[in-house]
C-alpha positions as CSV (number, residue, x, y, z in Angstrom):
1,X,0.0,0.1,-0.1
2,X,3.0,2.2,0.8
3,X,4.5,2.1,-2.6
4,X,0.9,2.3,-4.2
5,X,0.3,5.6,-2.4
6,X,3.4,7.0,-4.1
7,X,2.3,6.2,-7.4
8,X,4.0,3.0,-8.2
9,X,2.3,0.0,-9.9
10,X,3.1,-3.2,-7.5
11,X,2.6,-6.7,-8.4
12,X,2.6,-9.3,-5.5
13,X,3.5,-12.8,-5.7
14,X,3.0,-15.8,-3.4
15,X,6.3,-17.3,-3.8
16,X,9.4,-17.2,-6.1
17,X,8.1,-19.8,-8.3
18,X,5.1,-18.2,-9.4
19,X,7.1,-14.9,-9.7
20,X,9.6,-16.7,-12.3
21,X,6.9,-18.1,-14.2
22,X,5.7,-14.8,-15.2
23,X,6.3,-13.8,-18.7
24,X,6.7,-10.1,-18.5
25,X,10.1,-10.3,-16.0
26,X,12.3,-8.0,-18.2
27,X,9.9,-5.2,-17.8
28,X,10.1,-5.0,-13.7
29,X,11.2,-1.4,-12.9
30,X,12.5,-3.0,-9.5
31,X,12.2,-6.1,-7.6
32,X,11.6,-6.0,-3.6
33,X,13.0,-9.3,-2.5
34,X,11.9,-10.9,1.0
35,X,14.9,-13.2,1.9
36,X,12.6,-15.8,3.9
37,X,10.2,-17.1,1.3
38,X,8.4,-20.3,0.8
39,X,10.3,-22.7,-1.4
40,X,13.1,-20.8,-2.7
41,X,14.9,-17.9,-0.5
42,X,15.8,-14.6,-2.0
43,X,19.2,-15.2,-2.8
44,X,18.4,-18.0,-5.1
45,X,15.5,-16.1,-6.4
46,X,18.0,-13.0,-7.4
47,X,20.5,-15.4,-9.1
48,X,17.8,-17.1,-11.0
49,X,16.7,-13.8,-12.5
50,X,19.9,-12.5,-13.5
51,X,20.7,-15.9,-14.9
52,X,17.5,-15.0,-17.1
53,X,19.5,-11.6,-17.9
54,X,16.9,-10.0,-15.9
55,X,18.6,-7.0,-14.6
56,X,16.2,-4.8,-12.7
57,X,17.5,-3.5,-9.5
58,X,16.8,-5.4,-6.7
59,X,16.1,-4.7,-2.9
60,X,16.2,-7.1,-0.2
61,X,14.1,-7.1,2.8
62,X,14.8,-9.4,5.7
63,X,14.2,-10.4,9.3
64,X,17.0,-12.7,9.2
65,X,19.9,-11.8,11.6
66,X,22.5,-14.0,9.2
67,X,25.4,-11.5,9.3
68,X,26.6,-13.1,5.8
69,X,23.4,-12.4,4.1
70,X,24.3,-8.4,2.9
71,X,27.3,-9.8,1.0
72,X,25.8,-12.9,-0.6
73,X,22.6,-10.5,-1.5
74,X,25.0,-8.1,-3.3
75,X,27.2,-10.7,-4.7
76,X,23.9,-11.8,-6.2
77,X,23.3,-8.2,-7.6
78,X,21.0,-6.8,-4.9
79,X,21.7,-2.9,-4.3
80,X,20.6,-2.8,-0.7
81,X,19.5,-4.9,2.0
82,X,17.0,-3.2,4.4
83,X,16.1,-5.2,7.9
84,X,12.7,-5.5,9.3
85,X,11.0,-3.6,10.7
86,X,11.8,-1.3,7.6
87,X,11.4,2.8,7.9
88,X,9.0,3.8,5.0
89,X,11.3,6.7,4.0
90,X,14.4,4.4,3.8
91,X,12.6,2.2,1.7
92,X,11.2,4.7,-0.6
93,X,14.5,6.5,-0.9
94,X,16.3,3.0,-2.3
95,X,13.5,2.6,-4.5
96,X,13.7,6.0,-5.8
97,X,17.7,5.5,-6.5
98,X,16.5,2.3,-8.4
99,X,14.3,4.0,-10.6
100,X,17.1,6.7,-11.0
101,X,19.4,4.2,-12.6
102,X,22.1,5.0,-10.0
């Protein structure tokens, strides 16, 4: 709801497999990925996207306290790893940066 209130089109998926089954992945402007999802974790999802040459900026969100996650996520191609609870302004700032191409 936060993103839609700021004029962004949002699509939500129940799990990574459903998301990966979409035909229009290359059209994503930004991907917001939760690390802990049913079936496939966020790093694996981002690696799958990159293997399909989907280069949309990716922002991770996580409640996981794994200290190695930020490095793994960045190596997979994430631009940021945000820890829950997420501050709205921080999330919006990263999404704005993603859409700016920086």
